[in-house]
Each structure stands twice: as structure tokens, then as C-alpha cells.
N, C-alpha and C positions, 0 to 999 in steps of 0.2 A: 311282796317285799322285794323280790327279784326285779320287778318293774321299777320300783323306787330306786334300788341300787343302780340299775341301768341307766335311769334318768339322771341320777346324781353323777355318775361317771361321765355321762355324755355332756352334762352341764359343766363339770370340771374340766374336761377337754376343751370345751368351747371356750370357757374363761381363760385357760391358759393360752389358747390360740390367740384370742382377742388381746390379751396382755402382750403377747409377743409381737402381734402386729402393731400395737400402739407404741411399744418400745422401739421396734424397727422404724416406725414413722418419725419418732422423735429423733432416733439416731440418724435417720435419713436427712433431717434438716441440719444436721451438723457436718455434713459431708459436701465438700466442694464439688460442683458438677459443671460440666461443659453444656451449653445450650445455644440454640440459634432460633431465629424467627424471620420470616419473610413476609413483606407485604407487597402487593402490586396494586397501584392506585391510578385512577384517571380522574382528572379535574377539569372543569369547564375554564378555569383561569388559575394560573400559578400565583398566588398571593404571598408575599413576604412582608410582614409588618405593615399591612395596609396597602402595599404597592404591588401593582401587577408586574410580574417579571416575564410574563409571556405575551404582554401587549394585548390582553383580553382573549387570547387564543387558548385552546385546550392544552393540557399538558400530561404526559405520561410519567409517572413517578415510581420507579421501583425502589425497594429498601431492603437491606438484609442486616441483621444484627447477631453478633456472636457474644456469648456471655459465659462468664466463669465465676462461680462463688456459691453462696448460701442464700436463702430467702432474706436474711438480714444484712447481707453484704455481697453486692454482686459487681463485678467489674465488666465492662461492655466496650466492644468495638463495632462501629456502625459504618455502613456505606449507603449513601443516598445519591439518586440522580434525578434529572428532569431536563426536558427540553426548555430553552429560555430564549426570549427575543434578543436581537441585536441592541447594543453593540457587545453585550456580555456573551451572547450565544455563539453557536447554536445549543451548547450542552452545558449544564452545571453538574459537577460531580463533587460531593462532599464527603468528608470523613470525620467521625466523631469518636472520642475515647474518654472514658471516665469511669466513675465509681458510684453506686447507688446504695448508701446505707439506710437502713430501717431502724427507727428507735420508736417503739410503741405506735402511736397513731401517726407519727411523722415519717415521711419518706423523703430523703434528700437525693439530689443528683448534682455532682460536681464533675465537670468535664471540660475538654478543649474541643473546639470545632474548627475545622479547616475547610474553607469554601474555595473551590478551584473552578475556573472557566477555560478549559482548553479550547483552542481554536477560535478565540473570541476576536472581534474586530475593533477593539478599543484602539483609539488614536488620540493624539492631543486635540483634535477638532470635535471629539464626541463629548457631550456634557458630563457623562459619567467619569471621564479621565480627569476633569477639573484642570485641563491643560497640561497634564503629565502623561508621559508615554509609559504606560505600565501594562501588566496582564490582568489586573483585577483581583488576583488571588489574595486572601487575607485569612488571619487567624483570629478567633474569638474565644473568650473564657466564659464559662457558664456556671451558676450556683442557683439551685432550685430547691424549694421545699413544698411538699404537698401534705395537707392535714386531713385526715379522715375524721370528720366532726362526730359528735355524739348523735347528731340527727342521721338515721339510716339512709344510706345511699347518697350522702351529700359530701362532697369533697371541695376543699379550697386550696389555693396555692399562690405562690410568688416566685417569680424567676428573675434573676439579674443576669445581664450580659455586659461584658466589658471588652471592647475592642481597642487594643493598644494602637498608638500611632506606629504604621508601618511604612512610613516614607511615602515612596511613589504608589504603593498599593491601596492603603486605606488610612483615613484619618482617625484620631481618637474618638470613640463613641461610648456612650453610656445608654443602656436600654433596661427598663424594668416592666414587667408584665404581671398583672393580677388576674387569676383565673378562678372559675368556679364551675362545678358540674354536679348534676343531679340526675340520677337514674330513676326513671319512672316505673310503674308497674308494667309487666308485659301486656302487650296489645296483640292479640292473636299470636302470630309467630314472630313478631318484633319485640326487641328490647330497646325501648327508646330512652334516649339521654339527652337532656337539654344542658347547654354549656355556653360560656362566654368568656371573652378575654378583653382586657383594657390594658393598653401599653403606652409607654412614652419613651421616645428615643431622642437623644441630644448629641450633636457633634461639637467637639471642641475646636477652638481657633478658627471658627468660620467654616467648618467642614459640613457639608450638607448631606446626611445619611440617606436622603431620598433623591439626590441629584436634581432637586427642583429649586434650589435657591434658599429654602428654609433650613436653618440649622437645628430646629427641633420641631416635633410634631407629635400628636396623639393619634393613636389608632384603636379600633375596637372591632370586635365580631361578636355575633350572637347565633346560635343555630340549633338545629335538631338532628341527632345522629340516630339512625335505625340500623340495629344489628340483628342478623339472622345466622346463627352459627358462626361460620367463619367470614360471612360476607357482611358488608355495611354500605350504607349510603348516608351522606351528610348534606343538609341543606343549611347554607350559612349566609348571613349578610355581613359585609365588610364596609367600613367607612373610616375616614380620617378627618382631621380639622384643617388639612392643607387647603388653602384657598386656591381659586383658579389663577389668581395673579402669579402664584408660584409654580404653576403647572409646568411639567416637564415631559420628556418623551416616555418615561416609564410610570408616570402618575396616572393610574386608571383604577380609582377605587369607587365606593359608593354604589355597590351593586350586589346581587346574590350570586353565589358560587354553588355549584353542585359537584360533589365528590362521590366516587364509588370505588370499591375496592374488595380485596380478599386477604385475609390473614393466613399465613401457612406455617408450620404444618398444621 
């Protein structure tokens, strides 16, 4: 009888502790928290919407994100950088800010992006300047949604970008991207994910978003990402429908890109 009472007492203590932990976990989800994440990435080519921005050369791309909020509503501030080919080069430094609300299986992302190119060599003679003397910096607005489907490990999404006309810096541009990703069962130490993106971008009033003479084009990529703990590798094929006749100094698509990096902490 003593053993039964001891067992029941221990079980009661364990139940109360478990209830307390679950209550604390629920309460924890209602508390706004500060957070941060860092990624350090190297890629064989800096691709932006199907266009090589490093002229086919490797690029080093650090990233840091600061967040504040709860799992269902998070504010963020990001800083991202990369080496980049002339005339925009040698460095691109970007800042992003926005909010990510989550409603059931839907995760949204509404933000503003600021692209900057310090120490660039843009002049009226460069195709990217379109005859204007400017520094290349511009602002873009973003609205994205990701849907976690009933199919396990499958997610799909769509992202819209709008670049307002910024006079000497950038013309009005609309961009839409559709994406899908599926996480496969673990293979030895790796967590493999296959994913792809199809995008379309169009410049208004004759503006060419690819600096290649075309005022609109379609781009896409498909690839395999292998993750091991905090480390990852990505093997990806990029292409566009830009014809050779529209080719410009930054148009360098239709090839495979290898990317590797680490996510911290």
C-alpha cells in the first residue's frame, strides 16, 4: 500500500510538473522576444532573378537578421551583403525591414527592401545607367505568402515585388514569383529538400529590369539543398527566356550554381 501511495504521489508530482511546463510553454508563446540569426554563404555565382550580378564569378554573402515578436507575429530587420561586378560593384549592401504574421497554415511577409551600391562605377556611358548619372540605389516593396499544404513536408508560396519609379535611380517594375519546396526523408546525415522558383518581371515605360534591352522576361530555377545540422549545400540550375539578341554585360544565366554556407547560432 505504501508503494502504491508513493507511486501515486510521484505520478501526481510529475503530472503537476508537466502541466506547469505546458502552461509555461503556452505562456512563452505569448511573450514578445528578441532574436537574431546569422548566415555566412559562398556561391559560385551571384544570381538575382536569373541574372548574374557577379559576371559568373564566385561571391561571398554574409547575412544577419534581428527579430522581435511572437511565433505568430514577428518584426524583422535584416542586413545582407555581397561582392558584385562592375558597374554596380564592387559591393552591394542591402537592408530589409518588415513583419511576418502567421495565420494557421499561412505565413505572410510584408517588407521594404533597400538596395545600395556604395563605391559603384555607374556613369551615363554604362548600360545599367540607361543614360542617367545616378548611384543605382533603390527601394522595393514586398508581399509574400507561404502555404504549408496538407501534404507533409510540402510548402508552396507566391511573392510580389513592386519597385516604384525612383527617377534617376530605378524605373517602375513589377515582379511575381511562385515557389514550391518538398523536404525528402533523411539520407544518412543529410536532410534533402528539392525546390524551385518561377518568376516574371516587367519594367514600365520602356525600363529594362535586366539592363539587356528587354522590358520583361521570365526566369526560373530548380535544385536540391542538403542540410547537415547548421551547414548546408545547394545545387541549383538557373535559366531565363532572355534571347541572345537582348544580351547585355550582366546577362549570364543558363547554368548550374553551387552554394554552401552555415546558419548561426
